[in-house]
C-alpha positions as a Markdown table, in Angstrom:
| # | Residue | x | y | z |
|---|---|---|---|---|
| 1 | Met | 6.6 | 33.8 | 31.9 |
| 2 | Ile | 7.6 | 37.2 | 33.1 |
| 3 | Arg | 6.4 | 40.3 | 31.2 |
| 4 | Pro | 9.3 | 42.1 | 29.4 |
| 5 | Pro | 9.8 | 45.6 | 30.9 |
| 6 | Arg | 9.3 | 47.4 | 27.6 |
| 7 | Met | 5.9 | 45.7 | 26.8 |
| 8 | Pro | 2.9 | 47.6 | 28.1 |
| 9 | Leu | 0.6 | 45.7 | 30.4 |
| 10 | Ser | -2.4 | 46.2 | 28.0 |
| 11 | Leu | -0.5 | 44.3 | 25.2 |
| 12 | Trp | 0.8 | 41.6 | 27.6 |
| 13 | Glu | -2.8 | 40.8 | 28.7 |
| 14 | Lys | -4.0 | 40.4 | 25.1 |
| 15 | Arg | -1.3 | 37.8 | 24.3 |
| 16 | Arg | -2.6 | 34.3 | 23.5 |
| 17 | Trp | 0.7 | 32.5 | 23.9 |
| 18 | Cys | 3.7 | 32.8 | 26.1 |
| 19 | Asn | 6.3 | 32.4 | 23.4 |
| 20 | Lys | 6.7 | 31.2 | 19.8 |
| 21 | Ala | 7.1 | 27.5 | 20.7 |
| 22 | Cys | 3.7 | 27.6 | 22.5 |
| 23 | Met | 2.2 | 29.3 | 19.5 |
| 24 | Ala | 3.6 | 26.7 | 17.0 |
| 25 | Ala | 2.4 | 23.9 | 19.2 |
| 26 | Ala | -1.1 | 25.3 | 19.4 |
| 27 | Arg | -1.3 | 25.9 | 15.6 |
| 28 | Ala | 0.1 | 22.5 | 14.6 |
| 29 | Pro | -2.4 | 20.1 | 13.0 |
| 30 | Ala | -3.8 | 17.4 | 15.2 |
| 31 | Glu | -2.7 | 13.8 | 14.9 |
| 32 | Gln | -4.8 | 11.6 | 12.7 |
| 33 | Ala | -4.8 | 8.1 | 11.4 |
| 34 | Cys | -3.8 | 7.2 | 7.8 |
| 35 | Glu | -6.8 | 5.9 | 5.8 |
| 36 | Arg | -4.6 | 3.2 | 4.1 |
| 37 | Cys | -2.4 | 1.7 | 6.8 |
| 38 | Gly | -4.0 | 3.1 | 10.0 |
| 39 | Lys | -0.7 | 4.6 | 11.3 |
| 40 | Val | -1.1 | 7.6 | 13.5 |
| 41 | Tyr | 0.8 | 10.6 | 12.2 |
| 42 | Arg | 0.9 | 14.4 | 12.5 |
| 43 | Pro | 0.6 | 16.2 | 9.2 |
| 44 | Thr | 3.4 | 18.6 | 8.4 |
| 45 | Phe | 1.1 | 20.8 | 6.3 |
| 46 | Ser | -1.9 | 23.1 | 6.7 |
| 47 | Arg | -5.1 | 21.6 | 8.2 |
| 48 | Lys | -7.1 | 23.2 | 5.4 |
| 49 | Arg | -5.9 | 20.8 | 2.7 |
| 50 | Gly | -7.4 | 17.6 | 4.1 |
| 51 | His | -4.7 | 15.1 | 3.4 |
| 52 | Lys | -5.7 | 11.5 | 4.3 |
| 53 | Phe | -2.4 | 9.5 | 4.1 |
| 54 | Cys | 0.7 | 9.3 | 6.2 |
| 55 | Ser | 3.1 | 9.2 | 3.2 |
| 56 | Ile | 3.3 | 9.5 | -0.6 |
| 57 | Glu | 3.7 | 5.7 | -0.8 |
| 58 | Cys | 0.4 | 5.1 | 1.0 |
| 59 | Ala | -1.4 | 7.7 | -1.2 |
| 60 | Asn | -0.2 | 6.0 | -4.4 |
| 61 | Val | -1.0 | 2.4 | -3.5 |
| 62 | Gly | -3.7 | 1.1 | -5.8 |
| 63 | Lys | -3.7 | 4.3 | -7.9 |
| 64 | Pro | -4.0 | 3.5 | -11.6 |
| 65 | Ile | -1.0 | 4.4 | -13.8 |
| 66 | Lys | -2.3 | 6.5 | -16.8 |
| 67 | Gly | -1.1 | 6.4 | -20.3 |
| 68 | Pro | -1.4 | 4.3 | -23.5 |
| 69 | Tyr | 1.2 | 1.7 | -22.5 |
| 70 | Arg | 0.8 | -0.9 | -19.8 |
| 71 | Lys | 3.0 | 0.0 | -16.8 |
| 72 | Met | 4.1 | -1.8 | -13.7 |
| 73 | Arg | 5.7 | -0.8 | -10.4 |
| 74 | Asp | 9.2 | -2.1 | -10.1 |
| 75 | Gly | 10.3 | -1.3 | -6.6 |
| 76 | Asp | 10.0 | 2.4 | -6.2 |
| 77 | Arg | 9.9 | 3.1 | -10.0 |
| 78 | Val | 7.1 | 2.8 | -12.5 |
| 79 | Arg | 8.2 | 1.2 | -15.8 |
| 80 | Ala | 6.7 | 0.3 | -19.1 |
| 81 | Val | 5.9 | -3.5 | -19.3 |
| 82 | His | 7.2 | -3.7 | -22.9 |
| 83 | Arg | 10.7 | -2.4 | -21.9 |
| 84 | Val | 10.9 | -4.8 | -18.9 |
| 85 | Thr | 9.8 | -7.7 | -21.1 |
| 86 | Lys | 12.5 | -7.0 | -23.7 |
| 87 | Glu | 15.1 | -6.5 | -21.0 |
| 88 | Arg | 14.4 | -9.9 | -19.6 |
| 89 | Glu | 14.5 | -11.5 | -23.0 |
| 90 | Val | 17.9 | -10.0 | -24.0 |
| 91 | Gly | 19.3 | -10.4 | -20.5 |
| 92 | Arg | 20.5 | -6.8 | -20.0 |
| 93 | Pro | 19.1 | -3.4 | -19.2 |
| 94 | Leu | 18.2 | -1.3 | -22.2 |
| 95 | Thr | 20.0 | 2.0 | -22.8 |
| 96 | Thr | 18.2 | 5.3 | -23.1 |
| 97 | Glu | 19.0 | 5.3 | -26.9 |
| 98 | Glu | 17.1 | 2.1 | -27.4 |
| 99 | Val | 13.4 | 2.1 | -28.2 |
| 100 | Val | 11.1 | -1.0 | -28.0 |
| 101 | His | 8.9 | -1.1 | -31.1 |
| 102 | His | 5.5 | -3.0 | -31.2 |
| 103 | Arg | 5.5 | -4.7 | -34.6 |
| 104 | Asp | 1.7 | -4.9 | -34.8 |
| 105 | Glu | 1.4 | -1.3 | -33.4 |
| 106 | Asp | -0.9 | -2.6 | -30.6 |
| 107 | Lys | 0.5 | -0.9 | -27.4 |
| 108 | Gln | -1.2 | -3.4 | -25.2 |
| 109 | Asn | 0.4 | -6.5 | -26.9 |
| 110 | Asn | 3.6 | -7.1 | -25.0 |
| 111 | Asp | 4.4 | -10.6 | -26.4 |
| 112 | Pro | 8.2 | -10.9 | -26.8 |
| 113 | Ala | 7.7 | -12.0 | -30.4 |
| 114 | Asn | 5.9 | -8.7 | -31.1 |
| 115 | Leu | 8.6 | -6.5 | -29.6 |
| 116 | Glu | 11.8 | -5.4 | -31.3 |
| 117 | Ile | 14.6 | -3.1 | -30.2 |
| 118 | Met | 15.4 | -0.1 | -32.5 |
| 119 | Ser | 17.3 | 3.1 | -32.4 |
| 120 | Asn | 15.2 | 6.2 | -32.1 |
| 121 | Ser | 15.9 | 7.3 | -35.7 |
| 122 | Asp | 14.9 | 3.8 | -37.0 |
| 123 | His | 11.8 | 3.9 | -35.0 |
| 124 | Ser | 10.8 | 7.3 | -36.3 |
| 125 | Arg | 11.5 | 6.1 | -39.8 |
| 126 | Glu | 9.3 | 3.0 | -39.3 |
| 127 | His | 6.4 | 5.1 | -38.2 |
| 128 | Met | 6.8 | 7.6 | -41.0 |
| 129 | Lys | 6.5 | 5.0 | -43.8 |
| 130 | Gly | 3.6 | 6.0 | -46.1 |
| 131 | Asn | 3.1 | 9.4 | -44.4 |
| 132 | Gln | 2.7 | 12.0 | -47.1 |
| 133 | His | 3.8 | 14.7 | -44.6 |
| 134 | Ala | 7.1 | 13.1 | -43.8 |
| 135 | Arg | 10.1 | 15.2 | -44.5 |
| 136 | Arg | 11.5 | 14.3 | -47.9 |
| 137 | Ser | 15.2 | 14.2 | -48.8 |
| 138 | Pro | 16.5 | 17.5 | -50.3 |
| 139 | Arg | 16.7 | 17.5 | -54.2 |
């Protein structure tokens, strides 16, 4: 590359790269192999972070799903097993207004006989039975 006429020779000699494209190529992270699938990829982020996987999908494989309810991967979504079980029993997808209630209140028991579909208000009312702090009707 030819030195621009306005740039002093002292600055030109101190330059590390000939242009921005060369600078970006030199600073780009090196290619590495994914720890899960072995695919060689070039990270699109800083080298300082130490990412080990080629994609979010590879990073999430085998990762436990946290929470009190059992969950399962359904394609690219994570869904609660009790909702999937009830959907299969009734033969249609549940609406967002429908809640699946565990009759024995054991969140791990997903037996279809133990599950029932309720509205959100009915479900709240069911769990407030016997609660001394539940809102009482106005007098």
